[in-house]
N, CA, C and O atoms as a GROMACS GRO file, in nm:
protein
  260
    1MET      N    1  -4.851   3.055   0.788
    1MET     CA    2  -4.739   2.973   0.744
    1MET      C    3  -4.736   2.848   0.832
    1MET      O    4  -4.732   2.857   0.955
    2ASN      N    5  -4.737   2.733   0.769
    2ASN     CA    6  -4.734   2.611   0.848
    2ASN      C    7  -4.590   2.567   0.874
    2ASN      O    8  -4.495   2.625   0.820
    3ILE      N    9  -4.576   2.466   0.955
    3ILE     CA   10  -4.443   2.422   1.002
    3ILE      C   11  -4.358   2.365   0.889
    3ILE      O   12  -4.236   2.379   0.891
    4LYS      N   13  -4.421   2.300   0.789
    4LYS     CA   14  -4.344   2.243   0.678
    4LYS      C   15  -4.276   2.354   0.597
    4LYS      O   16  -4.158   2.343   0.563
    5ASN      N   17  -4.350   2.458   0.566
    5ASN     CA   18  -4.292   2.569   0.490
    5ASN      C   19  -4.181   2.637   0.570
    5ASN      O   20  -4.079   2.675   0.513
    6TRP      N   21  -4.201   2.652   0.698
    6TRP     CA   22  -4.101   2.716   0.784
    6TRP      C   23  -3.972   2.634   0.786
    6TRP      O   24  -3.863   2.690   0.774
    7ARG      N   25  -3.986   2.503   0.801
    7ARG     CA   26  -3.867   2.415   0.802
    7ARG      C   27  -3.796   2.418   0.668
    7ARG      O   28  -3.673   2.421   0.662
    8LEU      N   29  -3.872   2.418   0.561
    8LEU     CA   30  -3.813   2.421   0.427
    8LEU      C   31  -3.736   2.551   0.406
    8LEU      O   32  -3.626   2.549   0.350
    9LYS      N   33  -3.792   2.662   0.449
    9LYS     CA   34  -3.723   2.790   0.433
    9LYS      C   35  -3.595   2.795   0.516
    9LYS      O   36  -3.493   2.845   0.470
   10ILE      N   37  -3.600   2.743   0.638
   10ILE     CA   38  -3.480   2.738   0.722
   10ILE      C   39  -3.375   2.649   0.659
   10ILE      O   40  -3.257   2.686   0.655
   11LEU      N   41  -3.416   2.533   0.609
   11LEU     CA   42  -3.322   2.441   0.545
   11LEU      C   43  -3.258   2.504   0.422
   11LEU      O   44  -3.137   2.493   0.403
   12LEU      N   45  -3.335   2.570   0.340
   12LEU     CA   46  -3.281   2.637   0.222
   12LEU      C   47  -3.186   2.750   0.261
   12LEU      O   48  -3.080   2.766   0.199
   13PHE      N   49  -3.222   2.826   0.363
   13PHE     CA   50  -3.136   2.934   0.409
   13PHE      C   51  -3.002   2.881   0.459
   13PHE      O   52  -2.896   2.935   0.425
   14VAL      N   53  -3.006   2.775   0.539
   14VAL     CA   54  -2.882   2.716   0.592
   14VAL      C   55  -2.797   2.662   0.477
   14VAL      O   56  -2.675   2.675   0.478
   15GLY      N   57  -2.861   2.601   0.378
   15GLY     CA   58  -2.788   2.550   0.262
   15GLY      C   59  -2.720   2.660   0.183
   15GLY      O   60  -2.604   2.646   0.143
   16VAL      N   61  -2.791   2.768   0.161
   16VAL     CA   62  -2.733   2.881   0.086
   16VAL      C   63  -2.618   2.943   0.164
   16VAL      O   64  -2.514   2.976   0.105
   17VAL      N   65  -2.633   2.958   0.294
   17VAL     CA   66  -2.525   3.014   0.376
   17VAL      C   67  -2.404   2.921   0.374
   17VAL      O   68  -2.291   2.968   0.364
   18ALA      N   69  -2.426   2.790   0.383
   18ALA     CA   70  -2.314   2.695   0.381
   18ALA      C   71  -2.240   2.701   0.249
   18ALA      O   72  -2.117   2.698   0.246
   19ILE      N   73  -2.312   2.710   0.140
   19ILE     CA   74  -2.248   2.718   0.008
   19ILE      C   75  -2.171   2.850  -0.005
   19ILE      O   76  -2.061   2.853  -0.060
   20ALA      N   77  -2.229   2.959   0.045
   20ALA     CA   78  -2.161   3.088   0.038
   20ALA      C   79  -2.032   3.087   0.120
   20ALA      O   80  -1.930   3.138   0.075
   21ILE      N   81  -2.038   3.030   0.238
   21ILE     CA   82  -1.917   3.023   0.322
   21ILE      C   83  -1.811   2.937   0.256
   21ILE      O   84  -1.693   2.972   0.257
   22GLN      N   85  -1.852   2.826   0.197
   22GLN     CA   86  -1.757   2.738   0.127
   22GLN      C   87  -1.690   2.814   0.014
   22GLN      O   88  -1.569   2.801  -0.006
   23GLY      N   89  -1.766   2.891  -0.060
   23GLY     CA   90  -1.709   2.967  -0.172
   23GLY      C   91  -1.613   3.074  -0.126
   23GLY      O   92  -1.510   3.096  -0.189
   24LEU      N   93  -1.645   3.141  -0.017
   24LEU     CA   94  -1.557   3.248   0.033
   24LEU      C   95  -1.427   3.192   0.090
   24LEU      O   96  -1.321   3.252   0.071
   25THR      N   97  -1.434   3.080   0.159
   25THR     CA   98  -1.312   3.025   0.219
   25THR      C   99  -1.218   2.969   0.114
   25THR      O  100  -1.097   2.963   0.137
   26SER      N  101  -1.270   2.927   0.000
   26SER     CA  102  -1.181   2.872  -0.102
   26SER      C  103  -1.093   2.981  -0.163
   26SER      O  104  -0.986   2.950  -0.216
   27PHE      N  105  -1.134   3.106  -0.156
   27PHE     CA  106  -1.053   3.215  -0.209
   27PHE      C  107  -0.949   3.264  -0.110
   27PHE      O  108  -0.852   3.328  -0.149
   28SER      N  109  -0.968   3.236   0.017
   28SER     CA  110  -0.879   3.292   0.117
   28SER      C  111  -0.754   3.208   0.143
   28SER      O  112  -0.658   3.258   0.200
   29PHE      N  113  -0.753   3.083   0.103
   29PHE     CA  114  -0.640   2.997   0.130
   29PHE      C  115  -0.546   2.991   0.010
   29PHE      O  116  -0.589   2.992  -0.105
   30LYS      N  117  -0.418   2.984   0.039
   30LYS     CA  118  -0.316   2.972  -0.064
   30LYS      C  119  -0.321   2.830  -0.120
   30LYS      O  120  -0.330   2.734  -0.043
   31PRO      N  121  -0.315   2.815  -0.251
   31PRO     CA  122  -0.317   2.680  -0.306
   31PRO      C  123  -0.196   2.600  -0.261
   31PRO      O  124  -0.086   2.654  -0.244
   32LYS      N  125  -0.216   2.472  -0.242
   32LYS     CA  126  -0.107   2.386  -0.197
   32LYS      C  127  -0.006   2.366  -0.309
   32LYS      O  128  -0.040   2.365  -0.427
   33GLU      N  129   0.119   2.351  -0.269
   33GLU     CA  130   0.222   2.323  -0.368
   33GLU      C  131   0.208   2.178  -0.413
   33GLU      O  132   0.172   2.090  -0.335
   34LYS      N  133   0.237   2.156  -0.536
   34LYS     CA  134   0.232   2.020  -0.588
   34LYS      C  135   0.372   1.961  -0.583
   34LYS      O  136   0.468   2.022  -0.628
   35TYR      N  137   0.380   1.844  -0.527
   35TYR     CA  138   0.508   1.776  -0.515
   35TYR      C  139   0.517   1.667  -0.621
   35TYR      O  140   0.424   1.591  -0.643
   36VAL      N  141   0.631   1.662  -0.685
   36VAL     CA  142   0.657   1.561  -0.786
   36VAL      C  143   0.762   1.467  -0.732
   36VAL      O  144   0.863   1.511  -0.678
   37GLY      N  145   0.738   1.340  -0.745
   37GLY     CA  146   0.831   1.242  -0.692
   37GLY      C  147   0.910   1.175  -0.804
   37GLY      O  148   0.874   1.182  -0.921
   38LEU      N  149   1.017   1.112  -0.765
   38LEU     CA  150   1.101   1.039  -0.859
   38LEU      C  151   1.132   0.904  -0.798
   38LEU      O  152   1.179   0.895  -0.685
   39GLN      N  153   1.106   0.799  -0.873
   39GLN     CA  154   1.142   0.666  -0.827
   39GLN      C  155   1.281   0.634  -0.882
   39GLN      O  156   1.306   0.646  -1.002
   40LEU      N  157   1.367   0.593  -0.794
   40LEU     CA  158   1.503   0.564  -0.837
   40LEU      C  159   1.508   0.446  -0.933
   40LEU      O  160   1.611   0.423  -0.998
   41TYR      N  161   1.401   0.372  -0.944
   41TYR     CA  162   1.394   0.263  -1.041
   41TYR      C  163   1.413   0.318  -1.182
   41TYR      O  164   1.468   0.250  -1.269
   42SER      N  165   1.366   0.439  -1.206
   42SER     CA  166   1.377   0.498  -1.339
   42SER      C  167   1.521   0.535  -1.376
   42SER      O  168   1.551   0.556  -1.493
   43VAL      N  169   1.610   0.543  -1.278
   43VAL     CA  170   1.751   0.571  -1.304
   43VAL      C  171   1.838   0.456  -1.252
   43VAL      O  172   1.953   0.476  -1.216
   44ARG      N  173   1.781   0.337  -1.250
   44ARG     CA  174   1.850   0.221  -1.189
   44ARG      C  175   1.980   0.186  -1.260
   44ARG      O  176   2.077   0.149  -1.194
   45ASP      N  177   1.983   0.197  -1.391
   45ASP     CA  178   2.105   0.161  -1.463
   45ASP      C  179   2.218   0.259  -1.429
   45ASP      O  180   2.333   0.218  -1.411
   46ASP      N  181   2.184   0.387  -1.421
   46ASP     CA  182   2.284   0.487  -1.385
   46ASP      C  183   2.327   0.471  -1.239
   46ASP      O  184   2.443   0.495  -1.206
   47MET      N  185   2.234   0.430  -1.153
   47MET     CA  186   2.267   0.409  -1.012
   47MET      C  187   2.366   0.294  -0.995
   47MET      O  188   2.450   0.297  -0.905
   48LYS      N  189   2.356   0.193  -1.081
   48LYS     CA  190   2.450   0.080  -1.074
   48LYS      C  191   2.592   0.126  -1.108
   48LYS      O  192   2.689   0.077  -1.051
   49LYS      N  193   2.602   0.221  -1.201
   49LYS     CA  194   2.733   0.267  -1.245
   49LYS      C  195   2.794   0.368  -1.149
   49LYS      O  196   2.911   0.356  -1.111
   50ASP      N  197   2.714   0.469  -1.109
   50ASP     CA  198   2.767   0.578  -1.028
   50ASP      C  199   2.656   0.635  -0.940
   50ASP      O  200   2.577   0.718  -0.986
   51VAL      N  201   2.650   0.591  -0.816
   51VAL     CA  202   2.542   0.634  -0.726
   51VAL      C  203   2.552   0.783  -0.696
   51VAL      O  204   2.455   0.856  -0.712
   52LYS      N  205   2.669   0.827  -0.654
   52LYS     CA  206   2.686   0.967  -0.615
   52LYS      C  207   2.660   1.061  -0.732
   52LYS      O  208   2.590   1.161  -0.718
   53GLY      N  209   2.715   1.028  -0.848
   53GLY     CA  210   2.695   1.112  -0.966
   53GLY      C  211   2.549   1.117  -1.009
   53GLY      O  212   2.500   1.223  -1.049
   54THR      N  213   2.481   1.005  -1.000
   54THR     CA  214   2.340   1.002  -1.038
   54THR      C  215   2.256   1.087  -0.944
   54THR      O  216   2.169   1.162  -0.988
   55VAL      N  217   2.283   1.075  -0.814
   55VAL     CA  218   2.209   1.155  -0.717
   55VAL      C  219   2.236   1.304  -0.738
   55VAL      O  220   2.145   1.386  -0.726
   56GLU      N  221   2.360   1.339  -0.770
   56GLU     CA  222   2.392   1.479  -0.798
   56GLU      C  223   2.319   1.530  -0.922
   56GLU      O  224   2.266   1.641  -0.922
   57LYS      N  225   2.315   1.449  -1.027
   57LYS     CA  226   2.245   1.488  -1.150
   57LYS      C  227   2.095   1.505  -1.125
   57LYS      O  228   2.033   1.600  -1.174
   58VAL      N  229   2.039   1.413  -1.048
   58VAL     CA  230   1.897   1.424  -1.015
   58VAL      C  231   1.873   1.550  -0.932
   58VAL      O  232   1.772   1.617  -0.949
   59GLY      N  233   1.966   1.583  -0.844
   59GLY     CA  234   1.956   1.705  -0.764
   59GLY      C  235   1.965   1.830  -0.849
   59GLY      O  236   1.898   1.929  -0.820
   60GLU      N  237   2.046   1.826  -0.953
   60GLU     CA  238   2.057   1.940  -1.044
   60GLU      C  239   1.926   1.966  -1.119
   60GLU      O  240   1.897   2.078  -1.158
   61MET      N  241   1.849   1.860  -1.138
   61MET     CA  242   1.719   1.874  -1.205
   61MET      C  243   1.614   1.937  -1.115
   61MET      O  244   1.507   1.975  -1.160
   62GLY      N  245   1.647   1.949  -0.986
   62GLY     CA  246   1.553   2.014  -0.896
   62GLY      C  247   1.496   1.923  -0.789
   62GLY      O  248   1.424   1.970  -0.700
   63TYR      N  249   1.526   1.795  -0.795
   63TYR     CA  250   1.476   1.705  -0.692
   63TYR      C  251   1.561   1.720  -0.568
   63TYR      O  252   1.683   1.732  -0.575
   64LYS      N  253   1.495   1.719  -0.454
   64LYS     CA  254   1.569   1.728  -0.328
   64LYS      C  255   1.502   1.641  -0.224
   64LYS      O  256   1.384   1.606  -0.236
   65PHE      N  257   1.579   1.606  -0.124
   65PHE     CA  258   1.528   1.519  -0.018
   65PHE      C  259   1.513   1.599   0.107
   65PHE      O  260   1.471   1.545   0.210
   0.00000   0.00000   0.00000
């Protein structure tokens, strides 16, 4: 076995191990929560009329600060 074949086999082995480790670690972590944002520009007309009421309504929809 010459040195080129030996290096190629080592490189392939390291690559396979790296891919296997990457695959295993992706199953062990809990998926991140997705955060949804709200721009107050979308409720700007209501904010002009009643700031407190608008913020309360937005909070009732599930948005929080």
